[in-house]
PDB file as gemmi writes it, atoms N, CA and C in Angstrom:
CRYST1    1.000    1.000    1.000  90.00  90.00  90.00 P 1                      
ATOM      1  N   UNK A   1      68.285  88.392 129.143  1.00  0.00           N  
ATOM      2  CA  UNK A   1      69.165  89.522 128.632  1.00  0.00           C  
ATOM      3  C   UNK A   1      70.270  88.728 128.518  1.00  0.00           C  
ATOM      4  N   UNK A   2      70.835  88.000 127.948  1.00  0.00           N  
ATOM      5  CA  UNK A   2      71.530  87.141 126.738  1.00  0.00           C  
ATOM      6  C   UNK A   2      71.283  87.407 125.399  1.00  0.00           C  
ATOM      7  N   UNK A   3      70.439  86.974 124.703  1.00  0.00           N  
ATOM      8  CA  UNK A   3      69.726  87.193 123.969  1.00  0.00           C  
ATOM      9  C   UNK A   3      69.401  89.394 123.116  1.00  0.00           C  
ATOM     10  N   UNK A   4      69.490  89.959 124.542  1.00  0.00           N  
ATOM     11  CA  UNK A   4      69.256  90.676 124.484  1.00  0.00           C  
ATOM     12  C   UNK A   4      70.631  91.870 124.175  1.00  0.00           C  
ATOM     13  N   UNK A   5      72.012  91.044 124.673  1.00  0.00           N  
ATOM     14  CA  UNK A   5      73.155  92.022 124.415  1.00  0.00           C  
ATOM     15  C   UNK A   5      73.564  91.161 123.547  1.00  0.00           C  
ATOM     16  N   UNK A   6      73.566  89.939 123.157  1.00  0.00           N  
ATOM     17  CA  UNK A   6      74.095  90.305 121.592  1.00  0.00           C  
ATOM     18  C   UNK A   6      72.701  90.567 120.484  1.00  0.00           C  
ATOM     19  N   UNK A   7      71.483  91.140 120.834  1.00  0.00           N  
ATOM     20  CA  UNK A   7      71.121  91.112 119.366  1.00  0.00           C  
ATOM     21  C   UNK A   7      71.909  92.780 119.714  1.00  0.00           C  
ATOM     22  N   UNK A   8      72.424  93.307 120.301  1.00  0.00           N  
ATOM     23  CA  UNK A   8      72.570  94.764 121.199  1.00  0.00           C  
ATOM     24  C   UNK A   8      74.319  94.813 119.685  1.00  0.00           C  
ATOM     25  N   UNK A   9      75.201  93.648 119.759  1.00  0.00           N  
ATOM     26  CA  UNK A   9      76.018  93.513 119.512  1.00  0.00           C  
ATOM     27  C   UNK A   9      76.608  92.737 117.965  1.00  0.00           C  
ATOM     28  N   UNK A  10      75.365  92.412 116.952  1.00  0.00           N  
ATOM     29  CA  UNK A  10      74.998  92.075 116.805  1.00  0.00           C  
ATOM     30  C   UNK A  10      74.254  93.471 115.484  1.00  0.00           C  
ATOM     31  N   UNK A  11      73.668  94.192 116.471  1.00  0.00           N  
ATOM     32  CA  UNK A  11      73.235  95.487 115.680  1.00  0.00           C  
ATOM     33  C   UNK A  11      74.236  96.187 115.453  1.00  0.00           C  
ATOM     34  N   UNK A  12      75.347  96.473 116.647  1.00  0.00           N  
ATOM     35  CA  UNK A  12      76.781  97.018 117.136  1.00  0.00           C  
ATOM     36  C   UNK A  12      77.495  96.697 115.173  1.00  0.00           C  
ATOM     37  N   UNK A  13      78.472  94.891 115.367  1.00  0.00           N  
ATOM     38  CA  UNK A  13      79.319  94.561 113.964  1.00  0.00           C  
ATOM     39  C   UNK A  13      78.105  94.760 113.027  1.00  0.00           C  
ATOM     40  N   UNK A  14      76.576  94.651 112.575  1.00  0.00           N  
ATOM     41  CA  UNK A  14      76.454  95.458 111.135  1.00  0.00           C  
ATOM     42  C   UNK A  14      77.185  96.454 111.144  1.00  0.00           C  
ATOM     43  N   UNK A  15      76.710  97.334 111.945  1.00  0.00           N  
ATOM     44  CA  UNK A  15      76.566  99.031 111.556  1.00  0.00           C  
ATOM     45  C   UNK A  15      78.313  99.371 111.530  1.00  0.00           C  
ATOM     46  N   UNK A  16      78.792  98.700 111.946  1.00  0.00           N  
ATOM     47  CA  UNK A  16      80.402  98.773 112.799  1.00  0.00           C  
ATOM     48  C   UNK A  16      80.867  98.045 111.055  1.00  0.00           C  
ATOM     49  N   UNK A  17      80.291  97.801 110.902  1.00  0.00           N  
ATOM     50  CA  UNK A  17      81.161  96.397 108.813  1.00  0.00           C  
ATOM     51  C   UNK A  17      79.914  97.389 108.390  1.00  0.00           C  
ATOM     52  N   UNK A  18      79.041  97.895 108.134  1.00  0.00           N  
ATOM     53  CA  UNK A  18      78.987  99.173 107.121  1.00  0.00           C  
ATOM     54  C   UNK A  18      78.863 100.036 106.673  1.00  0.00           C  
ATOM     55  N   UNK A  19      79.786 100.534 107.984  1.00  0.00           N  
ATOM     56  CA  UNK A  19      80.523 102.333 108.005  1.00  0.00           C  
ATOM     57  C   UNK A  19      81.968 101.967 107.271  1.00  0.00           C  
ATOM     58  N   UNK A  20      82.286 100.420 107.510  1.00  0.00           N  
ATOM     59  CA  UNK A  20      83.565 100.324 107.683  1.00  0.00           C  
ATOM     60  C   UNK A  20      83.688 100.384 106.133  1.00  0.00           C  
ATOM     61  N   UNK A  21      82.803  99.540 104.862  1.00  0.00           N  
ATOM     62  CA  UNK A  21      82.554  99.532 104.072  1.00  0.00           C  
ATOM     63  C   UNK A  21      82.226 100.956 102.982  1.00  0.00           C  
ATOM     64  N   UNK A  22      81.694 101.644 103.787  1.00  0.00           N  
ATOM     65  CA  UNK A  22      81.227 102.203 102.418  1.00  0.00           C  
ATOM     66  C   UNK A  22      82.843 103.316 102.783  1.00  0.00           C  
ATOM     67  N   UNK A  23      83.351 103.541 103.843  1.00  0.00           N  
ATOM     68  CA  UNK A  23      84.667 104.061 104.062  1.00  0.00           C  
ATOM     69  C   UNK A  23      85.381 103.490 102.702  1.00  0.00           C  
ATOM     70  N   UNK A  24      86.043 102.286 103.359  1.00  0.00           N  
ATOM     71  CA  UNK A  24      87.171 101.757 102.334  1.00  0.00           C  
ATOM     72  C   UNK A  24      86.011 102.024 100.861  1.00  0.00           C  
ATOM     73  N   UNK A  25      85.124 101.839 100.209  1.00  0.00           N  
ATOM     74  CA  UNK A  25      85.321 102.287  99.143  1.00  0.00           C  
ATOM     75  C   UNK A  25      84.514 103.757  98.907  1.00  0.00           C  
ATOM     76  N   UNK A  26      84.346 105.164  99.064  1.00  0.00           N  
ATOM     77  CA  UNK A  26      84.891 105.793  99.743  1.00  0.00           C  
ATOM     78  C   UNK A  26      86.320 106.403  99.088  1.00  0.00           C  
ATOM     79  N   UNK A  27      87.024 105.401  99.416  1.00  0.00           N  
ATOM     80  CA  UNK A  27      88.641 105.807  99.647  1.00  0.00           C  
ATOM     81  C   UNK A  27      89.155 105.680  98.351  1.00  0.00           C  
ATOM     82  N   UNK A  28      88.469 103.977  98.099  1.00  0.00           N  
ATOM     83  CA  UNK A  28      89.183 103.284  96.970  1.00  0.00           C  
ATOM     84  C   UNK A  28      88.460 104.701  96.052  1.00  0.00           C  
ATOM     85  N   UNK A  29      87.428 105.244  95.560  1.00  0.00           N  
ATOM     86  CA  UNK A  29      87.299 106.411  94.302  1.00  0.00           C  
ATOM     87  C   UNK A  29      87.710 107.605  94.287  1.00  0.00           C  
ATOM     88  N   UNK A  30      87.968 107.771  95.198  1.00  0.00           N  
ATOM     89  CA  UNK A  30      88.904 108.817  95.475  1.00  0.00           C  
ATOM     90  C   UNK A  30      90.244 109.163  95.162  1.00  0.00           C  
ATOM     91  N   UNK A  31      90.742 108.696  95.394  1.00  0.00           N  
ATOM     92  CA  UNK A  31      92.194 107.198  94.925  1.00  0.00           C  
ATOM     93  C   UNK A  31      91.785 106.706  92.721  1.00  0.00           C  
ATOM     94  N   UNK A  32      90.358 106.766  92.768  1.00  0.00           N  
ATOM     95  CA  UNK A  32      90.628 106.089  91.816  1.00  0.00           C  
ATOM     96  C   UNK A  32      90.177 107.493  91.065  1.00  0.00           C  
ATOM     97  N   UNK A  33      89.454 108.304  90.792  1.00  0.00           N  
ATOM     98  CA  UNK A  33      88.891 109.465  90.219  1.00  0.00           C  
ATOM     99  C   UNK A  33      90.517 110.891  90.795  1.00  0.00           C  
ATOM    100  N   UNK A  34      91.504 110.082  91.696  1.00  0.00           N  
ATOM    101  CA  UNK A  34      92.380 111.230  91.482  1.00  0.00           C  
ATOM    102  C   UNK A  34      93.182 111.014  90.652  1.00  0.00           C  
ATOM    103  N   UNK A  35      94.098 110.172  91.079  1.00  0.00           N  
ATOM    104  CA  UNK A  35      94.660 108.576  89.306  1.00  0.00           C  
ATOM    105  C   UNK A  35      94.354 109.731  87.451  1.00  0.00           C  
ATOM    106  N   UNK A  36      93.054 109.712  86.842  1.00  0.00           N  
ATOM    107  CA  UNK A  36      92.575 109.860  85.909  1.00  0.00           C  
ATOM    108  C   UNK A  36      92.488 111.197  86.731  1.00  0.00           C  
ATOM    109  N   UNK A  37      92.866 112.525  87.492  1.00  0.00           N  
ATOM    110  CA  UNK A  37      92.847 113.597  86.687  1.00  0.00           C  
ATOM    111  C   UNK A  37      93.270 113.827  86.229  1.00  0.00           C  
ATOM    112  N   UNK A  38      93.114 114.997  84.431  1.00  0.00           N  
ATOM    113  CA  UNK A  38      94.475 115.493  83.966  1.00  0.00           C  
ATOM    114  C   UNK A  38      95.777 116.010  85.549  1.00  0.00           C  
ATOM    115  N   UNK A  39      96.974 115.712  84.478  1.00  0.00           N  
ATOM    116  CA  UNK A  39      97.987 116.318  84.798  1.00  0.00           C  
ATOM    117  C   UNK A  39      98.255 117.520  84.656  1.00  0.00           C  
ATOM    118  N   UNK A  40      98.295 118.215  86.128  1.00  0.00           N  
ATOM    119  CA  UNK A  40      98.788 120.111  85.247  1.00  0.00           C  
ATOM    120  C   UNK A  40      99.906 119.611  84.121  1.00  0.00           C  
ATOM    121  N   UNK A  41     100.797 120.211  83.777  1.00  0.00           N  
ATOM    122  CA  UNK A  41     101.714 120.622  82.884  1.00  0.00           C  
ATOM    123  C   UNK A  41     102.283 122.072  82.782  1.00  0.00           C  
ATOM    124  N   UNK A  42     103.719 121.590  82.925  1.00  0.00           N  
ATOM    125  CA  UNK A  42     104.296 123.487  83.100  1.00  0.00           C  
ATOM    126  C   UNK A  42     104.285 123.910  81.943  1.00  0.00           C  
ATOM    127  N   UNK A  43     103.997 125.506  81.676  1.00  0.00           N  
ATOM    128  CA  UNK A  43     103.684 126.150  80.314  1.00  0.00           C  
ATOM    129  C   UNK A  43     105.057 127.463  80.885  1.00  0.00           C  
ATOM    130  N   UNK A  44     106.140 127.720  80.078  1.00  0.00           N  
ATOM    131  CA  UNK A  44     107.152 128.080  80.633  1.00  0.00           C  
ATOM    132  C   UNK A  44     105.668 130.340  79.333  1.00  0.00           C  
ATOM    133  N   UNK A  45     105.466 130.665  79.950  1.00  0.00           N  
ATOM    134  CA  UNK A  45     105.613 132.062  79.489  1.00  0.00           C  
ATOM    135  C   UNK A  45     106.576 133.006  80.009  1.00  0.00           C  
ATOM    136  N   UNK A  46     106.269 133.809  78.889  1.00  0.00           N  
ATOM    137  CA  UNK A  46     107.399 135.516  78.517  1.00  0.00           C  
ATOM    138  C   UNK A  46     106.923 136.944  78.920  1.00  0.00           C  
ATOM    139  N   UNK A  47     107.240 137.227  79.718  1.00  0.00           N  
ATOM    140  CA  UNK A  47     107.226 137.468  80.694  1.00  0.00           C  
ATOM    141  C   UNK A  47     107.379 139.240  80.388  1.00  0.00           C  
ATOM    142  N   UNK A  48     106.437 140.410  79.784  1.00  0.00           N  
ATOM    143  CA  UNK A  48     107.213 141.604  79.452  1.00  0.00           C  
ATOM    144  C   UNK A  48     106.629 142.582  80.388  1.00  0.00           C  
ATOM    145  N   UNK A  49     107.322 143.564  81.159  1.00  0.00           N  
ATOM    146  CA  UNK A  49     106.744 144.377  82.468  1.00  0.00           C  
ATOM    147  C   UNK A  49     106.233 145.310  80.744  1.00  0.00           C  
ATOM    148  N   UNK A  50     105.525 146.317  81.480  1.00  0.00           N  
ATOM    149  CA  UNK A  50     105.119 147.031  80.555  1.00  0.00           C  
ATOM    150  C   UNK A  50     104.976 148.320  82.553  1.00  0.00           C  
ATOM    151  N   UNK A  51     104.984 149.629  81.111  1.00  0.00           N  
ATOM    152  CA  UNK A  51     105.292 150.886  82.092  1.00  0.00           C  
ATOM    153  C   UNK A  51     103.711 151.560  82.169  1.00  0.00           C  
ATOM    154  N   UNK A  52     103.232 151.877  82.806  1.00  0.00           N  
ATOM    155  CA  UNK A  52     101.682 152.914  83.327  1.00  0.00           C  
ATOM    156  C   UNK A  52     101.968 153.752  82.954  1.00  0.00           C  
ATOM    157  N   UNK A  53     100.922 154.156  82.045  1.00  0.00           N  
ATOM    158  CA  UNK A  53     101.059 155.378  80.976  1.00  0.00           C  
ATOM    159  C   UNK A  53      99.963 156.536  82.307  1.00  0.00           C  
ATOM    160  N   UNK A  54     100.748 157.595  82.589  1.00  0.00           N  
ATOM    161  CA  UNK A  54      99.893 158.930  83.048  1.00  0.00           C  
ATOM    162  C   UNK A  54      99.591 159.870  82.761  1.00  0.00           C  
TER     163      UNK A  54                                                      
END                                                                             
């Protein structure tokens, strides 16, 4: 019985470790790609009003 409990604990620990590694890699890559994204630059536009011709 002890061997079964140890095996289950080992499997749970390895699955948890794998899940944590995947989530950590996802967070690092998402942050890196967000930093590499081109930044928006504000552009001043001249607004002109138009009157609708009926």
